[in-house]
C-alpha positions as CSV (number, residue, x, y, z in Angstrom):
1,M,-4.3,3.8,-16.9
2,Y,-4.6,7.2,-15.3
3,Q,-6.9,8.4,-18.2
4,N,-9.9,8.9,-15.8
5,V,-8.3,10.4,-13.0
6,L,-6.5,12.8,-16.1
7,S,-9.7,13.7,-17.3
8,S,-11.3,14.1,-13.8
9,H,-8.5,16.9,-12.8
10,K,-9.0,18.8,-15.6
11,R,-12.6,18.8,-14.6
12,L,-11.0,20.3,-11.4
13,L,-9.1,22.7,-12.8
14,V,-11.6,23.9,-14.8
15,A,-14.8,24.1,-12.2
16,S,-12.4,26.4,-9.6
17,A,-11.3,28.4,-13.1
18,A,-15.4,29.1,-13.9
19,V,-15.9,30.1,-10.1
20,I,-12.8,32.3,-9.9
21,L,-13.9,34.0,-13.3
22,L,-18.1,34.3,-12.9
23,G,-18.6,33.9,-9.3
24,A,-20.1,31.0,-7.3
25,A,-23.7,31.0,-8.3
26,P,-26.5,31.6,-5.3
27,A,-27.9,29.2,-3.5
28,S,-29.7,28.4,-0.2
29,A,-27.4,27.3,2.2
30,Q,-28.3,23.5,3.2
31,D,-28.0,21.4,6.4
32,P,-24.0,20.8,6.9
33,L,-24.7,17.4,8.7
34,A,-26.7,16.2,5.7
35,C,-24.3,17.3,3.2
36,R,-21.4,15.7,5.4
37,D,-23.5,12.2,5.5
38,A,-24.1,12.9,1.2
39,I,-20.6,13.3,0.7
40,A,-19.8,10.4,2.8
41,N,-22.5,8.1,1.2
42,A,-21.8,9.1,-2.1
43,A,-17.8,8.8,-1.9
44,R,-18.2,5.4,-0.8
45,K,-21.0,4.2,-4.0
46,Y,-18.7,5.5,-6.4
47,T,-15.5,3.8,-5.1
48,N,-17.6,0.6,-5.0
49,T,-18.1,1.1,-8.7
50,A,-15.0,2.1,-9.7
51,M,-13.5,-1.1,-7.5
52,K,-15.8,-3.8,-9.3
53,A,-15.2,-1.8,-13.0
54,L,-11.2,-2.1,-12.5
55,Q,-11.8,-5.8,-10.8
56,K,-13.8,-7.0,-13.4
57,C,-11.8,-5.5,-16.5
58,E,-8.5,-7.1,-14.9
59,E,-9.9,-10.2,-14.4
60,G,-11.3,-10.3,-17.6
61,V,-7.5,-9.7,-19.0
62,L,-6.6,-12.8,-16.7
63,K,-8.7,-15.0,-18.1
64,G,-8.0,-13.9,-21.5
65,K,-11.5,-12.8,-22.1
66,I,-10.2,-9.0,-23.1
67,M,-7.3,-7.8,-24.0
68,G,-6.6,-4.8,-21.7
69,P,-5.1,-2.3,-20.6
70,C,-8.0,-1.7,-17.8
71,P,-10.1,0.3,-17.5
72,D,-11.7,-0.8,-20.9
73,S,-14.4,1.0,-22.6
74,G,-16.8,-0.6,-20.4
75,A,-15.2,-0.1,-17.0
76,S,-14.5,3.9,-18.1
77,T,-18.6,4.4,-19.1
78,A,-19.2,2.4,-15.9
79,I,-16.4,4.9,-13.7
80,S,-17.6,8.0,-15.3
81,G,-21.8,7.3,-14.8
82,A,-20.9,6.7,-11.1
83,A,-18.8,9.9,-10.7
84,G,-21.8,11.8,-12.5
85,K,-24.4,10.5,-10.1
86,M,-21.9,11.7,-6.8
87,A,-21.5,14.9,-8.4
88,D,-25.5,15.2,-8.7
89,K,-25.5,14.1,-4.6
90,I,-23.0,16.2,-3.4
91,N,-24.0,19.1,-5.2
92,G,-27.8,18.5,-4.2
93,A,-27.2,18.2,-0.7
94,C,-23.8,20.9,-0.3
95,S,-25.0,23.5,-2.3
96,G,-23.8,26.8,-0.4
97,V,-22.2,24.8,2.4
98,S,-19.0,26.4,3.1
99,L,-15.9,24.2,2.9
100,T,-15.2,24.1,6.4
101,D,-18.8,23.3,7.1
102,M,-18.2,20.8,4.6
103,G,-14.7,19.2,6.3
104,F,-12.5,20.2,3.5
105,A,-11.1,23.8,4.3
106,G,-7.4,23.6,4.9
107,K,-6.5,19.9,4.3
108,V,-3.2,20.3,2.5
109,N,0.4,22.2,4.2
110,R,2.1,24.3,1.4
111,C,5.2,26.8,2.2
112,T,4.0,30.6,2.1
113,G,6.5,32.8,0.8
114,G,10.5,31.9,0.6
115,M,12.7,29.8,-1.5
116,G,9.8,26.9,-1.1
117,A,6.9,29.1,-1.9
118,G,4.3,26.4,-3.2
119,N,5.9,23.1,-1.9
120,R,4.1,20.2,0.3
121,C,5.4,20.8,4.1
122,V,4.1,19.2,7.5
123,D,6.0,22.1,9.7
124,H,7.7,25.3,9.3
125,F,11.3,23.2,8.8
126,D,9.9,22.5,5.5
127,C,10.1,25.8,4.4
128,E,13.1,26.9,6.0
129,F,16.7,26.9,4.6
130,P,20.0,27.4,5.9
131,P,21.6,29.3,7.5
132,V,19.6,28.7,10.8
133,G,17.7,32.0,11.8
134,P,15.7,34.7,10.2
135,D,16.2,34.5,6.6
136,P,14.1,35.9,3.2
137,N,14.3,32.7,2.0
138,D,13.0,30.9,4.3
139,G,8.8,30.8,4.3
140,T,5.6,29.2,6.8
141,C,3.9,26.5,6.4
142,D,0.2,27.2,5.9
143,P,-2.9,25.3,5.3
144,V,-4.7,25.6,2.0
145,D,-7.7,24.9,0.5
146,E,-6.6,22.4,-1.7
147,C,-7.8,18.7,-2.5
148,P,-5.9,16.4,-0.4
149,A,-3.6,13.8,-2.3
150,F,-2.6,10.6,-1.0
151,L,0.7,10.1,1.0
152,N,1.7,13.8,0.1
153,G,1.3,13.5,-3.5
154,T,4.1,10.4,-3.7
155,L,1.3,8.0,-4.9
156,F,-0.4,10.5,-7.3
157,D,-0.3,14.3,-7.5
158,G,-2.7,14.4,-10.2
159,C,-5.8,15.8,-8.3
160,S,-4.0,18.6,-6.4
161,A,-6.2,21.3,-7.5
162,P,-8.0,24.4,-5.7
163,L,-11.2,23.5,-3.6
164,T,-13.9,26.3,-3.8
165,T,-17.6,24.7,-4.1
166,S,-19.4,21.5,-3.9
167,Q,-18.6,20.5,-7.6
168,T,-14.9,20.8,-6.6
169,V,-15.4,18.8,-4.1
170,A,-16.8,15.7,-5.8
171,D,-14.6,16.2,-8.4
172,C,-11.7,15.9,-5.8
173,I,-13.0,12.7,-4.5
174,E,-13.5,11.5,-8.0
175,C,-10.0,12.1,-8.6
176,A,-8.6,11.0,-5.6
177,A,-10.8,8.0,-4.9
178,L,-10.3,6.6,-8.5
179,A,-6.2,7.3,-8.5
180,K,-6.1,5.2,-4.8
181,A,-8.7,2.5,-6.4
182,Q,-6.7,2.0,-9.4
183,S,-3.2,2.2,-7.5
184,V,-5.2,-1.0,-5.1
185,I,-6.3,-2.7,-7.9
186,D,-3.0,-2.9,-9.5
187,T,-1.3,-4.2,-6.5
188,F,-3.9,-7.0,-6.3
189,Y,-3.2,-8.0,-9.7
190,G,0.7,-6.8,-10.5
191,S,1.9,-9.0,-8.2
192,L,0.5,-12.0,-10.1
193,D,2.5,-14.1,-12.6
194,A,1.2,-14.3,-16.1
195,A,-2.0,-16.1,-16.6
196,S,-1.3,-19.8,-15.2
197,T,-2.9,-22.7,-17.7
198,D,-3.1,-24.7,-15.0
199,K,-6.5,-24.7,-13.4
200,D,-5.6,-24.7,-9.8
201,D,-3.2,-22.2,-10.3
202,L,-5.3,-19.9,-12.3
203,A,-7.5,-20.7,-9.5
204,C,-5.4,-19.2,-7.1
205,Q,-5.0,-15.9,-8.9
206,K,-8.4,-15.6,-9.5
207,E,-9.2,-15.6,-5.8
208,I,-6.3,-13.2,-4.9
209,G,-7.8,-10.3,-7.0
210,K,-11.8,-11.3,-6.4
211,R,-11.7,-11.9,-2.8
212,A,-9.0,-9.0,-2.1
213,A,-11.2,-6.2,-3.8
214,K,-14.3,-7.5,-1.9
215,Y,-12.7,-7.4,1.5
216,F,-11.7,-4.1,0.4
217,D,-15.4,-3.1,-0.5
218,A,-16.8,-4.7,2.8
219,V,-14.5,-2.7,4.8
220,E,-15.1,0.3,3.4
221,K,-19.3,-0.4,3.5
222,A,-18.8,-1.0,7.6
223,L,-16.4,2.2,8.2
224,T,-18.7,4.3,6.0
225,K,-21.8,3.3,7.7
226,C,-19.9,3.8,11.0
227,E,-18.9,7.6,10.4
228,R,-22.3,8.4,9.0
229,G,-23.6,7.2,12.2
230,V,-21.0,9.6,14.2
231,I,-22.0,12.4,11.8
232,K,-25.6,11.8,12.0
233,G,-25.3,11.8,16.2
234,K,-26.4,8.1,16.6
235,I,-23.2,6.4,17.7
236,M,-20.3,8.3,19.8
237,G,-17.4,6.6,17.7
238,P,-14.5,6.2,17.1
239,C,-15.0,4.1,14.1
240,P,-14.8,1.0,13.7
241,D,-17.4,0.3,16.4
242,A,-18.0,-3.0,17.8
243,G,-20.8,-3.1,14.8
244,A,-18.4,-2.4,12.3
245,T,-15.7,-4.6,13.6
246,D,-18.0,-7.5,13.9
247,K,-18.7,-7.2,10.0
248,I,-15.2,-6.6,8.7
249,N,-14.0,-9.8,11.1
250,G,-16.6,-11.9,9.0
251,K,-15.3,-11.2,5.8
252,L,-11.9,-11.2,7.1
253,A,-12.9,-14.7,7.8
254,K,-14.2,-15.6,4.0
255,L,-11.3,-13.7,2.8
256,D,-8.7,-16.4,4.9
257,A,-10.9,-19.2,3.8
258,K,-11.3,-18.8,0.0
259,I,-7.5,-17.5,-0.2
260,L,-6.4,-21.0,1.8
261,D,-8.4,-23.1,0.0
262,A,-7.5,-21.9,-3.3
263,C,-4.0,-21.1,-2.9
264,A,-3.4,-24.4,-0.6
265,D,0.3,-24.8,-0.9
266,A,3.6,-22.6,-1.1
267,G,4.4,-23.9,-4.7
268,R,1.1,-23.1,-5.9
269,V,1.4,-19.5,-4.5
270,S,5.1,-19.3,-5.7
271,R,3.4,-20.2,-9.2
272,A,0.4,-17.6,-9.0
273,I,2.3,-14.6,-7.7
274,K,5.5,-12.3,-7.9
275,P,6.1,-12.6,-3.7
276,G,8.4,-10.3,-3.5
277,A,6.3,-7.6,-5.6
278,L,3.2,-8.0,-3.5
279,Y,5.3,-7.6,-0.2
280,S,7.0,-4.8,-1.2
281,T,4.2,-2.5,-2.1
282,A,1.8,-3.9,0.5
283,G,2.8,-1.1,2.7
284,R,1.7,1.6,0.5
285,Y,-0.9,2.8,2.5
286,G,0.6,1.9,5.6
287,S,2.7,-0.5,7.1
288,C,2.1,-4.5,6.7
289,G,4.1,-5.9,9.4
290,L,6.3,-8.9,9.0
291,A,3.9,-11.0,7.2
292,A,5.5,-12.6,3.8
293,A,4.1,-13.8,0.7
294,G,5.2,-16.8,0.6
295,T,2.3,-19.0,1.9
296,G,-1.0,-18.8,1.8
297,Q,-1.8,-17.5,5.1
298,G,0.7,-15.0,4.2
299,V,-0.6,-13.7,1.2
300,A,-4.2,-13.4,2.9
301,D,-2.4,-11.3,5.5
302,L,-0.9,-8.8,3.2
303,L,-4.0,-8.7,1.0
304,Q,-6.0,-7.8,4.5
305,C,-3.4,-5.2,5.1
306,I,-3.9,-3.4,2.0
307,A,-7.2,-3.6,2.2
308,D,-7.9,-2.6,5.5
309,N,-5.4,0.9,5.1
310,S,-6.3,1.8,1.8
311,A,-9.9,1.8,2.5
312,K,-9.1,3.9,6.2
313,C,-7.6,6.2,3.3
314,D,-10.4,6.1,1.3
315,V,-13.3,7.2,4.2
316,A,-11.1,9.5,5.6
317,L,-11.0,11.6,2.2
318,A,-14.7,11.4,2.4
319,T,-15.3,12.5,5.7
320,G,-12.8,15.4,5.3
321,S,-10.0,14.0,7.2
322,N,-6.3,14.4,6.1
323,A,-5.2,11.6,8.0
324,C,-4.1,9.9,4.9
325,S,-2.5,13.2,2.9
326,T,-0.3,14.3,5.6
327,Q,0.9,11.5,7.6
328,L,5.0,11.4,8.2
329,C,6.1,8.6,6.7
330,G,6.7,8.6,3.4
331,N,7.2,12.2,3.2
332,G,10.8,12.2,2.4
333,Q,11.8,13.6,5.5
334,I,12.8,12.3,9.1
335,D,10.3,13.3,11.8
336,P,10.0,12.1,15.3
337,G,10.0,9.0,15.9
338,E,11.2,7.9,12.5
339,T,14.8,6.4,11.8
340,C,14.3,6.5,8.1
341,D,12.4,8.3,5.3
342,F,12.8,7.5,1.8
343,G,9.5,9.4,0.3
344,D,7.5,6.6,-0.1
345,T,6.2,3.4,2.4
346,L,7.1,0.5,-0.2
347,T,10.0,-2.1,1.2
348,D,12.6,-4.5,-0.5
349,S,11.3,-6.4,-3.2
350,G,14.6,-8.1,-3.9
351,V,15.0,-6.6,-7.3
352,G,16.7,-3.3,-7.8
353,P,18.6,-1.4,-5.2
354,A,18.2,-2.4,-2.0
355,D,15.3,-0.4,0.0
356,V,16.6,-0.3,3.5
357,C,13.5,1.7,4.7
358,P,10.7,-0.3,6.2
359,S,6.5,0.7,5.6
360,D,6.8,2.2,9.0
361,C,9.8,4.2,8.7
362,T,11.5,2.7,11.8
363,T,14.1,0.6,12.2
364,N,15.6,-0.6,15.7
365,T,18.7,1.6,16.3
366,A,19.2,0.9,19.9
367,C,20.0,-3.0,19.5
368,V,22.7,-3.8,21.7
369,T,24.2,-7.0,20.8
370,N,25.2,-9.6,23.3
371,G,25.3,-13.2,21.2
372,T,24.3,-14.9,18.1
373,V,21.5,-17.4,17.2
374,N,21.2,-19.6,13.9
375,V,18.8,-19.0,11.2
376,T,18.2,-22.1,8.9
377,V,16.6,-21.3,5.5
378,S,15.0,-24.4,3.4
379,F,13.3,-24.6,-0.1
380,A,11.0,-26.7,-2.1
381,S,10.6,-26.8,-5.7
382,D,9.9,-29.4,-8.3
383,V,12.8,-29.2,-10.2
384,N,16.7,-28.6,-9.3
385,L,17.4,-24.9,-8.7
386,S,21.1,-23.5,-10.1
387,G,20.2,-20.1,-8.4
388,M,17.7,-18.3,-6.3
389,V,17.0,-14.6,-4.8
390,L,15.1,-14.7,-1.1
391,V,14.0,-12.0,0.8
392,I,13.9,-12.9,4.3
393,P,12.2,-10.0,6.9
394,Y,13.0,-10.6,10.6
395,N,12.1,-9.1,13.8
396,D,14.8,-6.3,14.2
397,D,13.5,-5.8,17.7
398,K,15.2,-8.7,18.7
399,V,17.7,-9.6,15.8
400,S,20.3,-7.7,13.8
401,L,23.2,-8.2,11.5
402,P,26.4,-6.0,11.1
403,G,26.6,-2.8,9.7
404,P,24.4,-0.4,8.7
405,G,21.8,-0.7,6.3
406,A,22.5,-2.5,2.6
407,S,26.0,-4.0,4.0
408,D,27.6,-6.8,2.3
409,V,26.9,-9.4,5.3
410,S,27.8,-12.2,3.2
411,A,30.4,-13.4,6.1
412,R,26.9,-14.2,8.0
413,L,25.8,-16.6,5.3
414,S,26.7,-20.0,5.1
415,S,26.0,-22.9,2.1
416,V,26.8,-26.5,1.5
417,N,25.9,-26.0,-1.6
418,F,24.9,-22.9,-2.7
419,T,27.8,-19.7,-2.8
420,A,25.6,-17.3,-1.0
421,Q,26.0,-13.4,-1.2
422,G,23.7,-11.3,1.7
423,T,22.8,-7.7,1.7
424,D,21.3,-6.3,5.3
425,L,18.0,-4.4,4.8
426,E,18.2,-3.8,8.8
427,Y,14.8,-5.0,8.6
428,G,15.1,-8.1,6.3
429,L,17.8,-9.7,4.6
430,R,18.3,-9.9,0.7
431,A,20.1,-13.3,-0.3
432,S,21.3,-14.2,-4.1
433,L,22.4,-17.9,-4.3
434,T,24.0,-19.4,-6.9
435,D,24.9,-23.3,-7.3
436,P,29.2,-23.4,-8.4
437,S,28.8,-26.4,-9.5
438,F,26.3,-25.6,-12.2
439,A,24.8,-28.9,-12.1
440,G,21.3,-27.7,-9.8
441,V,20.7,-28.5,-6.1
442,A,17.8,-30.4,-4.9
443,P,15.7,-29.0,-2.8
444,G,16.5,-28.9,0.9
445,T,18.7,-26.9,3.1
446,A,19.7,-23.4,1.1
447,I,21.3,-21.2,3.4
448,T,22.5,-21.0,7.2
449,I,22.3,-17.3,8.9
450,Q,24.0,-15.8,11.6
451,F,22.1,-13.1,13.4
452,D,23.0,-11.2,16.2
453,T,20.7,-11.1,19.5
454,C,19.6,-7.7,21.1
455,T,20.5,-7.7,24.7
456,G,17.1,-7.7,26.8
457,A,15.0,-9.1,23.8
458,P,12.8,-12.4,24.1
459,A,14.2,-15.3,22.3
460,L,13.9,-15.2,18.7
461,T,10.8,-17.5,17.4
462,N,10.0,-18.9,13.7
463,A,7.2,-16.4,13.8
464,D,9.5,-13.7,13.8
465,L,10.8,-14.5,10.4
466,G,9.6,-14.9,6.5
467,C,11.1,-16.0,3.4
468,M,10.2,-15.3,0.0
469,V,11.7,-16.7,-3.5
470,V,12.2,-13.6,-5.6
471,D,13.4,-15.3,-8.3
472,E,15.2,-18.8,-9.4
473,T,16.3,-20.6,-12.2
474,D,17.0,-24.1,-12.9
475,A,19.5,-26.4,-13.8
476,T,19.6,-25.2,-17.4
477,F,19.7,-21.5,-16.0
478,T,16.2,-20.8,-17.5
479,T,14.0,-18.7,-15.3
480,T,11.1,-20.9,-13.5
481,N,8.5,-20.5,-10.7
482,G,7.2,-22.7,-8.3
483,A,10.0,-22.6,-5.7
484,S,9.3,-21.5,-2.0
485,C,11.2,-21.1,1.2
486,T,11.1,-21.0,5.1
487,A,12.8,-20.0,7.8
488,T,13.6,-21.5,11.0
489,V,15.2,-20.7,14.1
490,G,18.1,-23.5,14.4
491,P,20.4,-25.3,14.7
């Protein structure tokens, strides 16, 4: 999957070594502003080509026209050609321009000296070790001229090579942008179930990948145009400005309309995608809030969030910002404003160990409870079910469940038909339901959850809740799909 990224990394290392051994070739200095504009424009065109090539390949796999994996030879050829064009544009406009003027100097922080020498860091505390006070094991956190990897290298760290010339900047963008594009496409298509034999369900699957990629491109195009206007002094910024916002909103309306039309009901959504997979990875580039993937609108909201955040990161890299490479959430340490940080920005998928740290690295630890409120979870299905695994996100500013993260809160779950086991995630609940009669339970009420209410918080509403069916088995204990669930306040 990462063959193109790794190839780019090798070229980046070779280019850096060549500069060190042979020295940079003399060149007349170019206009720094024209250089920065060329980088932004060339990077957008490259990312657009890479995203389209990967999306076309994945859609071909979904339709059964190609075997995969992606990128196939056609996609790889298109991506490599675009990379060459990007490098030519950047080198032509930036020959002799310093890294500082290009906007790529000191974009990564690493520890200098001490036991942590070479480690990524956010501040000097990351480079200090016990005991407290001056110690030869301690180092300092200093900026270095290196290709900034997304999310402190937790997404993909194969692009972290020294930056010295315009060619290494081009290689950096090629490597990092492709790694990010592949990650985004994998999120879109990796959340899908196997290609459906039902034409309507297959149409929903196609639209999820296709429309999300188109919306991403529209956001990146609008943001790049705005940033180029700032570089040229034509607009003041910040971006997005009113013009970019109008463009993005127009494309968003089309995304919503197409997804809601193709993925019309919750049953179709459940047959087309793995809701937990989309929900859990949506926050990879930034928090995506409460939206759950159990409905057409929930899918559209999550696709919008993924595309918005990842496109902003992409444009940030091309314009010399390290905002997405040094953001605190996801760096593995608890920084000011955070209550948790597990080294990623993912959320619980309902599979494997419980993830009790949300995508924004904050949970409400100040909730003082003063009462309770019930939430009813109902399910719809074409068949009776013998078991389900549900993920139920909730607004932790309004309600909570007892105990620290990953606590067993089964005592707060009641059901007439299922044996229920619950694990609190601090921002959501993972519930495992089993039919003790082994006969299969007809659609209807699944469980009732008793939440504690937070003192002074507004009343809980249905908009503060989500619900996703992560796994389901029919009356013969065979894994199936097509079930959906809703969480409502009361009775």
